[in-house]
Structures are given as C-alpha cells and as structure tokens.
VOMAR-269449 format. One line per 4 residues: number of its first residue (from 1); their letters; for each residue x, y, z of C-alpha. Coordinates in Angstrom, 2 decimals. Example, Ala and Ser with C-alpha at 12.3 -4.5 7.8 and 13.67 -1.06 7.14 Angstrom:
# VOMAR-269449
1 = AS = 12.30 -4.50 7.80  13.67 -1.06 7.14
//
This chain:
# VOMAR-269449
1 = MKLE = -55.72 4.07 -14.95  -59.57 2.71 -15.38  -60.45 -0.49 -14.05  -62.38 -2.22 -16.66
5 = TMWC = -62.52 -5.50 -15.59  -63.49 -7.01 -11.95  -63.29 -10.52 -10.42  -66.10 -11.44 -8.50
9 = VIDP = -66.48 -14.28 -6.09  -70.10 -14.99 -4.20  -70.96 -17.59 -1.54  -71.13 -21.39 -3.35
13 = MPMS = -74.45 -23.23 -3.40  -75.12 -26.99 -2.71  -74.18 -27.89 -5.99  -71.81 -24.64 -7.14
17 = ELAD = -68.11 -25.51 -9.12  -66.06 -22.75 -9.38  -67.59 -21.13 -11.91  -70.74 -21.15 -10.67
21 = VLFE = -69.07 -18.92 -7.57  -65.81 -16.99 -10.05  -66.66 -14.75 -12.72  -65.35 -11.60 -14.62
25 = ATPE = -67.62 -8.02 -14.40  -67.19 -5.03 -15.73  -68.41 -1.93 -13.81  -71.53 -1.98 -15.17
29 = RLAH = -72.31 -5.73 -14.91  -71.58 -4.86 -11.33  -73.79 -2.04 -11.36  -76.54 -3.94 -12.62
33 = IITG = -75.82 -7.13 -10.32  -75.93 -4.88 -6.98  -78.95 -2.77 -8.20  -81.05 -6.09 -8.79
37 = MSMV = -81.15 -5.47 -12.63  -78.83 -8.91 -12.96  -81.12 -12.63 -13.56  -77.97 -14.21 -12.78
41 = RSRA = -79.10 -15.68 -9.36  -81.17 -13.94 -6.77  -79.94 -10.55 -5.95  -79.66 -11.56 -2.06
45 = HLVD = -77.32 -14.34 -2.36  -75.22 -11.95 -4.60  -75.06 -8.65 -2.94  -74.79 -10.34 0.52
49 = SLSV = -72.08 -12.42 -0.47  -69.89 -10.54 -3.17  -66.55 -9.92 -2.55  -64.62 -7.95 -5.85
53 = YTTH = -60.74 -8.39 -6.69  -58.91 -6.72 -9.35  -56.97 -9.74 -10.26  -58.47 -13.39 -10.95
57 = EEAR = -55.03 -14.66 -8.57  -56.33 -13.20 -5.32  -60.51 -14.02 -6.33  -59.65 -17.34 -7.73
61 = ADAE = -57.88 -17.99 -4.27  -61.05 -17.10 -2.29  -63.68 -18.85 -4.79  -61.38 -21.89 -3.60
65 = ARLA = -61.36 -21.48 -0.17  -65.27 -21.14 -0.43  -66.11 -24.15 -2.24  -63.97 -25.79 0.34
69 = KRDA = -65.17 -24.64 3.49  -68.69 -25.82 2.02  -67.27 -29.46 1.34  -65.51 -29.65 4.50
73 = AR = -68.99 -28.83 6.14  -70.61 -31.49 4.38
//
C-alpha cells in the first residue's frame, strides 16, 4: 500500500482556526515542509510542532485538542 495522503497538525498561533492547524499533505509536500522549502509558515514553527497522521479523524482530534489547550490558557 502506498501512502498518498497524510494529515498534518501544528500548534496554533493566537488567532488560528482549525483550518490553520490541520492540513492535508502528500509525501512530496511534507518533504518540502520539513526541508524548509514551504512558504506556509516559518519552518521552525512547522517542524517543531508537526504531527503526522494517516487518518483525518486522528488528526482532527489532535488539532481540536491543541486549539482547546490554547484557548484554556488565555
């Protein structure tokens, strides 16, 4: 089985919404993000907080938990 799609989650910024912290990536896009070739956000923020999942459900649960943790700290 070839993995064609992965779900990525990163830590939220102060004004982030779900779509900002949860995104779909191909293996090629993920490689670009990790090696610093992506212009999505700063490489350090992406790589330091990046979690990769094979299912959308797991990734969404992580993303929602990170947003809730951020909101609880406010």
